[in-house]
Each structure stands twice: as structure tokens, then as C-alpha cells.
C-alpha positions in Angstrom: 0.0 0.0 0.0 2.9 2.3 0.8 4.5 1.6 -2.5 1.3 2.5 -4.3 1.0 5.8 -2.5 4.6 6.8 -3.3 4.1 5.7 -6.9 0.9 7.8 -7.1 2.6 10.9 -5.6 5.5 10.6 -8.1 3.1 10.1 -11.0 1.1 13.2 -10.0 4.3 15.2 -9.7 5.5 14.2 -13.1 2.2 15.0 -14.7 1.9 18.3 -12.9 5.4 19.5 -13.9 5.1 18.4 -17.5 2.0 20.6 -18.0 3.9 23.8 -17.1 4.5 26.3 -19.8 7.7 28.3 -20.4 7.9 31.8 -19.0 6.4 34.4 -21.2 9.7 36.2 -22.2 9.8 38.0 -25.5 13.1 37.6 -27.3 12.1 38.1 -31.0 9.5 40.8 -30.7 11.0 43.8 -32.3 9.8 45.5 -35.4 12.8 45.3 -37.9 14.9 48.2 -38.9 15.8 49.2 -42.4 19.4 48.1 -43.1 21.4 50.2 -45.6 24.9 49.5 -46.8 26.9 52.1 -48.6 29.1 51.0 -51.5 31.8 52.5 -53.8 30.1 53.7 -57.0 33.2 52.7 -59.1 33.8 49.3 -57.4 30.2 48.2 -56.6 31.4 45.2 -54.6 33.4 47.3 -52.1 31.8 48.9 -49.0 32.6 52.6 -48.7 32.3 54.8 -45.7 30.2 57.9 -45.9 32.1 60.8 -44.3 30.4 62.4 -41.3 27.0 60.9 -42.1 23.9 62.3 -40.5 20.4 61.0 -41.0 17.5 63.2 -40.1 13.8 62.3 -40.5 12.2 64.8 -42.9 9.3 65.5 -40.6 11.4 66.0 -37.4 14.4 67.7 -36.1 16.3 64.8 -34.5 19.1 62.8 -36.0 18.9 59.0 -36.0 21.4 57.1 -33.9 21.6 53.5 -32.7 24.1 51.0 -31.4 26.2 50.8 -34.7 25.7 54.4 -35.9 26.6 57.6 -34.1 25.6 61.0 -35.5 28.2 62.5 -37.9 30.4 59.4 -38.0 32.1 57.7 -40.9 30.1 54.5 -41.5 29.4 52.0 -44.3 26.2 50.5 -42.8 23.2 51.9 -40.9 20.0 50.6 -39.4 17.2 53.0 -39.2 13.5 52.8 -38.3 10.6 53.3 -40.7 7.5 55.1 -39.6 5.0 52.3 -38.5 1.7 54.2 -39.0 2.6 55.6 -42.5 3.3 54.0 -45.9 6.4 56.1 -46.5 9.3 57.6 -44.6 11.6 60.4 -45.9 15.1 60.9 -44.7 17.7 63.6 -45.3 21.0 61.7 -45.7 23.7 64.2 -45.1 27.3 63.6 -46.2 30.1 65.7 -44.5 27.6 67.0 -42.0 28.7 70.0 -39.9 26.9 72.6 -37.9 27.8 76.2 -38.7 26.0 78.7 -36.5 22.9 76.5 -36.3 22.6 75.6 -39.9 23.6 72.4 -41.8 26.6 72.7 -44.1 26.8 69.2 -45.5 25.6 67.8 -48.8 21.9 66.8 -48.3 20.2 64.1 -50.3 16.5 63.4 -49.7 15.4 59.8 -50.0 11.9 58.5 -49.5 11.2 54.8 -48.8 7.6 53.6 -49.7 6.2 50.4 -48.3 3.1 48.6 -46.9 2.9 47.3 -43.4 1.8 43.9 -42.2 1.2 42.9 -38.6 2.7 39.5 -37.7 1.9 37.6 -34.5 5.2 36.5 -32.9 4.0 34.9 -29.6 1.8 35.5 -26.6 4.7 37.2 -24.8 5.7 39.4 -27.8 2.4 40.1 -29.3 2.5 41.6 -32.8 5.3 43.2 -34.7 5.2 45.1 -38.0 6.9 43.9 -41.1 7.3 46.1 -44.2 6.5 44.8 -47.7 6.9 46.1 -51.2 9.8 48.4 -50.4 10.5 51.0 -53.1 12.5 54.2 -53.0 12.6 57.8 -54.5 15.7 59.9 -54.6 15.1 63.6 -54.9 17.4 64.8 -57.7 19.3 68.0 -57.2 22.4 69.7 -58.7 24.8 68.1 -56.3 23.6 64.5 -55.4 26.3 62.6 -53.5 24.1 59.4 -53.9 24.6 58.0 -57.4 22.3 55.0 -57.2 20.0 53.2 -54.8 19.3 49.5 -55.2 16.6 47.6 -53.2 18.0 44.2 -52.3 15.1 43.0 -50.2 11.5 44.3 -50.7 10.4 42.5 -47.6 11.7 43.8 -44.3 11.2 41.2 -41.6 14.7 40.9 -40.1 17.4 43.4 -39.2 20.3 41.1 -39.9 20.3 41.3 -43.7 20.9 44.2 -46.1 17.7 45.7 -47.5 19.1 48.6 -49.5 22.5 49.4 -51.2 23.4 53.0 -51.8 26.3 53.7 -54.2 28.3 56.9 -53.8 
């Protein structure tokens, strides 16, 4: 009788613990960033730094920065957010950015990225994230464009670990 009681307790313990769920911790729940690599216009396979790059959203006054990109730094790759409640985002990409008495002195090129958004359910812990589909671009042409060409590599933005756009300069 004692063996049956011990066996029953062990069996109930095993069944109880096997029914537990993992903790609701969100690891993969971030809306992806747009990844842009900058390339040499003459050797299109070679990454090329943009001198003193500054990226400013067209509708706001602040410059974008993140872990791998500091304002007015020399970089060959950036990750920037797109506006989630719109179907386009316009950026001023400024080469050789400098501030002279409160005004920008660098070479400014305006680039608009157009897209559609799609909500994707990740998990109960993470909820939904937005992915961007049908990515296209428009470069505003001026008399002194430092950007020579823009090539969309991935029209679907669902991860921040691949290149979505190549800019040649």
C-alpha cells in the first residue's frame, strides 16, 4: 500500500510539472529596422564609408542614432526605423555634415522609402510586430547629389540582420 501511495505521488508530480509552460519572455519581438549598406560607385562590390554621415527624418528635427551608428560618424552601414503608422518615410542623408551657427553645411540628399505594413503575430509574450513589404525608393534629384544610385536588395523587411538597401556613392 505504501509503494502504491509513493508511486501515485511521483506520477502526479511528473504529470503536474510536464504541464507547465515556459515563462512568457519576449526575445524576438522587435519591429525590424531598415538596413542600408553604402558602396563605392566605381567598385560596386566594395563597401565605402560615408564621411560624417547624419540621417534626419524629414518631418522632425532629430538625427537617428543606434548601437552601430553615431551621428556625424564615418560608416558604411546603418540601421534606421521606418514610420510604422505611415506608408512612406523620408530621410535627409547628409554627407560631410557639420553645424555652422545653427545651420547644416553638409551635402543633403532626400530619400523616400515607400512600403506597406503587415502585422505578424510573434508569440503570446511578444504580441504583434510590423513587417514592411513592397519596399521602393525615390531619390530627390538636385544639382549636387552625392548618392549616385540606390538598389533595393530585399523588398520584404522582416529581419534586421540582412541588407535591404544598397546605396552607391
